[in-house]
C-alpha positions in Angstrom: 0.0 0.0 0.1 1.3 3.4 -0.9 2.0 6.1 1.6 -0.6 8.3 0.1 -3.4 5.7 0.4 -2.6 5.3 4.0 -3.6 8.9 4.7 -7.5 9.0 4.4 -7.6 12.7 5.4 -5.9 13.7 2.1 -9.2 14.9 0.5 -9.6 17.4 3.4 -6.1 18.7 2.5 -7.1 19.0 -1.1 -10.2 21.0 -0.2 -8.1 23.4 1.9 -5.7 23.8 -0.9 -8.5 24.6 -3.3 -9.6 27.4 -0.9 -6.1 28.9 -0.7 -6.4 31.3 -3.6 -9.7 32.6 -2.4 -8.5 33.0 1.3 -5.6 35.0 -0.1 -7.8 37.1 -2.3 -10.4 37.9 0.3 -8.1 38.4 3.3 -8.9 41.7 5.0 -11.9 42.4 2.9 -15.5 43.3 4.0 -18.2 40.9 3.1 -21.8 42.0 3.7 -24.3 39.2 4.1 -28.1 39.6 4.1 -29.5 36.8 6.4 -33.0 35.7 5.5 -35.3 33.0 4.1 -35.3 29.4 5.4 -31.9 29.9 6.8 -33.5 32.3 9.3 -36.2 29.8 10.6 -34.5 26.4 10.4 -32.6 25.5 13.4 -29.9 23.5 11.6 -29.5 26.1 8.8 -29.2 28.9 11.4 -26.4 27.0 13.2 -24.6 26.4 9.8 -24.9 30.1 8.9 -23.3 31.0 12.2 -20.5 28.7 11.6 -19.8 30.1 8.1 -19.7 33.6 9.3 -17.3 32.8 12.2 -15.3 30.9 9.7 -15.1 33.9 7.4 -13.9 36.1 10.4 -11.3 33.5 11.5 -10.1 33.2 7.9 -9.2 36.9 7.8 -12.3 38.4 6.3 -14.5 41.0 7.8 -18.1 39.8 7.8 -21.0 42.1 8.4 -24.5 40.6 8.9 -27.8 42.5 8.0 -31.1 40.9 8.8 -34.9 41.4 8.5 -37.5 39.2 10.0 -40.5 38.8 7.9 -41.8 35.5 9.3 -41.2 36.5 12.9 -42.9 39.8 12.4 -46.0 38.2 10.8 -46.3 35.7 13.6 -46.1 38.5 16.3 -48.5 40.7 14.6 -51.0 38.0 14.5 -50.4 37.2 18.1 -51.1 40.8 18.9 -54.3 40.8 16.8 -53.0 43.2 14.2 -53.9 42.5 10.6 -51.1 42.6 8.0 -52.2 44.7 5.0 -50.0 45.1 1.9 -50.0 47.9 -0.7 -47.6 47.8 -3.7 -46.1 44.7 -2.3 -45.1 46.5 1.0 -46.4 45.9 4.5 -48.6 48.9 5.7 -46.8 49.7 9.0 -48.8 51.7 11.5 -47.0 53.1 14.6 -48.4 50.2 16.6 -47.0 47.7 14.1 -43.7 49.5 14.0 -43.4 49.0 17.8 -43.7 45.3 17.1 -41.4 45.3 14.2 -38.7 47.1 16.3 -39.2 44.7 19.2 -39.0 41.5 17.0 -35.9 42.7 14.9 -33.8 44.0 17.7 -35.1 42.0 20.6 -35.7 38.6 19.1 -34.2 37.8 15.7 -31.0 39.8 16.3 -30.4 38.5 19.8 -30.8 34.9 18.7 -28.3 35.4 15.9 -25.8 37.2 18.1 -26.0 34.3 20.6 -25.4 31.7 17.9 -22.3 33.6 16.7 -21.0 34.1 20.2 -21.1 30.4 20.9 -17.8 30.5 19.0 -16.2 33.3 21.0 -16.8 37.0 22.0 -17.3 38.0 18.4 -20.7 39.3 17.5 -22.2 42.8 18.5 -25.8 43.6 17.8 -27.0 47.0 16.6 -29.6 48.6 14.6 -29.7 51.1 11.8 -30.7 53.7 14.5 -27.3 53.3 16.5 -24.9 56.1 15.7 -27.0 57.2 12.8 -25.8 54.2 10.9 -28.9 54.3 8.6 -31.0 57.3 8.1 -34.3 57.1 6.2 -37.3 59.1 5.3 -40.9 57.8 4.8 -41.3 55.9 1.6 -44.6 56.5 -0.3 -45.1 54.2 -3.1 -46.9 55.4 -6.2 -50.1 53.5 -6.9 -52.2 54.3 -10.0 -50.3 57.7 -10.4 -50.7 58.7 -6.7 -48.3 58.6 -3.8 -49.8 56.4 -1.0 -49.1 56.6 2.7 -48.2 53.2 4.0 -47.0 54.2 7.4 -43.5 53.6 8.9 -41.8 52.2 5.8 -38.5 53.9 5.2 -36.4 54.9 2.2 -32.7 55.2 2.9 -31.3 58.7 2.7 -27.9 58.3 4.2 -25.4 55.7 5.7 -22.7 56.5 8.4 -20.3 53.5 8.5 -18.3 54.8 11.6 -19.8 52.5 14.2 -19.5 49.5 12.0 -15.9 50.3 11.0 -15.0 50.6 14.7 -16.4 47.2 15.4 -14.6 45.7 12.4 -11.4 47.2 13.5 -11.9 45.7 16.9 -12.3 42.1 15.3 -16.0 42.0 16.0 -18.9 40.9 13.7 -21.6 43.5 13.4 -25.1 42.2 13.3 -27.5 45.0 12.0 -31.3 45.1 12.3 -32.8 46.9 9.2 -34.6 49.7 11.0 -33.6 53.4 10.7 -34.6 56.9 12.2 -35.6 59.8 10.2 -33.6 63.0 10.5 -36.9 64.9 9.3 -39.7 63.8 11.7 -37.7 61.6 14.4 -39.7 58.6 13.6 -38.3 55.0 13.4 -38.8 53.3 10.0 -38.8 49.7 8.9 -36.3 49.4 5.9 -36.2 46.5 3.5 -33.2 44.4 4.6 -32.1 43.6 1.1 -32.0 47.3 0.4 -30.2 48.1 3.6 -27.6 45.4 3.1 -26.9 46.7 -0.5 -26.4 50.3 0.8 -24.2 49.2 3.6 -22.0 47.2 1.2 -21.6 50.1 -1.1 -20.8 52.5 1.8 -18.3 50.1 3.4 -16.5 49.4 0.1 -17.2 45.8 0.6 -15.6 43.0 -1.5 -19.0 41.4 -2.1 -22.7 41.4 -1.1 -24.3 38.1 -0.5 -28.0 37.8 -0.3 -29.4 34.5 1.1 -32.8 33.5 -0.3 -35.1 30.3 -0.8 -34.3 29.7 -4.5 -31.2 28.4 -6.2 -30.4 31.8 -7.7 -31.9 33.8 -10.6 -33.7 31.6 -13.1 -33.2 32.2 -16.8 -36.8 31.4 -17.9 -38.9 30.7 -14.8 -41.4 28.9 -14.6 -40.6 27.2 -17.9 -37.1 26.3 -16.8 -35.1 25.9 -13.6 -31.9 26.7 -15.1 -29.9 29.2 -13.0 -28.1 32.1 -14.4 -24.6 31.8 -12.8 -23.4 35.2 -13.7 -24.6 38.4 -15.4 -23.6 41.9 -15.7 -25.6 45.0 -14.3 -26.9 45.9 -17.7 -28.1 42.4 -18.4 -29.9 42.4 -15.0 -31.5 45.7 -15.6 -33.1 44.4 -18.7 -34.4 41.4 -16.7 -35.8 43.3 -13.7 -39.3 44.0 -15.1 -39.9 40.3 -15.7 -38.9 39.1 -12.1 -41.2 37.8 -9.5 -42.0 40.4 -6.8 -40.0 38.5 -4.2 -36.8 38.6 -6.2 -37.1 42.3 -7.2 -35.7 43.8 -4.0 -32.9 41.3 -3.9 -31.8 41.8 -7.5 -32.3 45.6 -7.1 -30.0 45.4 -4.1 -27.3 43.6 -6.1 -27.6 46.1 -8.8 -27.4 49.2 -6.4 -24.3 47.5 -4.6 -22.3 46.8 -7.9 -23.2 50.2 -9.3 -22.0 51.6 -6.0 -18.6 50.1 -6.5 -18.9 46.6 -4.9 -17.0 44.2 -7.3 -19.6 41.4 -7.0 -23.0 40.8 -5.6 -24.4 37.2 -5.2 -27.8 35.6 -4.5 -27.5 32.3 -2.8 -29.7 29.4 -1.8 -29.9 29.6 1.8 -31.5 26.2 2.1 -28.1 24.7 1.3 -26.0 24.3 4.4 -22.8 26.2 4.3 -23.8 27.9 1.0 -21.6 30.9 2.0 -18.4 28.9 2.2 -19.3 27.0 -0.9 -19.7 30.3 -2.8 -16.6 32.1 -1.6 -14.1 29.3 -1.2 -14.7 26.9 -4.0 -14.0 27.0 -7.7 -17.5 26.1 -8.7 -19.6 28.5 -6.5 -23.4 28.5 -6.4 -26.2 30.8 -7.0 -26.1 33.9 -9.2 -23.3 36.5 -9.3 -23.7 40.0 -10.5 -20.7 41.7 -12.0 -20.0 45.3 -13.4 -20.3 45.8 -17.1 -17.0 45.3 -18.9 -15.1 48.3 -19.9 -15.3 49.1 -23.6 -12.9 46.9 -25.5 -12.5 44.3 -22.9 -13.9 40.8 -23.0 -17.0 39.9 -20.8 -15.9 38.8 -17.2 -15.3 35.1 -17.1 -13.8 34.5 -13.6 -14.5 31.4 -11.7 -17.7 32.0 -9.7 -16.1 31.5 -6.4 -13.4 34.2 -7.0 -14.9 37.6 -7.0 -12.5 39.6 -9.3 -9.3 38.7 -11.0 
C-alpha cells in the first residue's frame, strides 16, 4: 500500500488547498451578508450560517450581517391581533405595528443570531440602523395608479454612516445589524427592506462582495418554464431582466444592482437552504447561486472569472 493511500484525510487537505487562492484574495476584505429565508427559521441552517460567518472572520475576512425578520414579524403581529395589510407589495406599517417590528428585529431575531455567533467566541455585536445614525431614512410613499400612497412607517434610505461598523470591524467584531432606521426629518423610526439596507451598507463600506441568502437556487433564466440558474450576469443584463422578475426577487436583485453600481465588485444571490452555502460560494472554484458583475469596460472581454473568486 502506498504512503498516500494510508492517509485517508488527504481529501480534506485538497479541499483546503482549493480554498487557498480565495483565502488570499479575500483576506482583510469586508463581506456584507443579508440573512433571510429558510436559513432564518430552520435551526440546523441557522447553526450552519453562524459557523460560516465565524469561519469567514477567523479566515481573515470582515463579515457584516444584515437581517430582517418577515416570518417572525408576521407571527407576532398575528399574536397581537394586528392585521397585515399590503400595498404595492409592501407591508402597511402603523405606529403600533412599528413597535412590534422594532421589538422583533432588535429584541428577538438579532439577539438569537448574536447568541449563535457568540457560541464560538466573543465576536458578534448587535446594533440597529438607529445606532450612531448608521442608517437614516425618510418615509417611503409608493406610487399606486399615479398617486403617492401613505403606507406608514416604511422607510427609504437617505444616508449611511459606517463609523460604528468600521470601529467594530477594527476591533475584530462581527456587526449584526437590524434593518430599522430613524428619520432626520420627523424623528420617527422606520422599517427598511433588509435587502436594500444590506446593499446600501455594502456600497458605503467598500465591501468586496454582497451576499443575499434566499429560498431559491439563484436567478432563473426562464422561470417557470425552466429551472436553469443564471450563474453570472452584468448589471446591464440584470437591468433588462428586472421588469420580468417575480415580486420576491425584485428587491434582492435591485439590491445587487445598487451594490455593484456603487462600487462593490460582485453581488451574489445564494440558496440559503443549502447548508454552508456561503463557504461553498466564496471558497470553492464552482460557486453556487447567481453572481452580478460590473459591465465590462469598452474593448475588454465579458468577465469570465470562476464564480467563487470575485474579481481577477
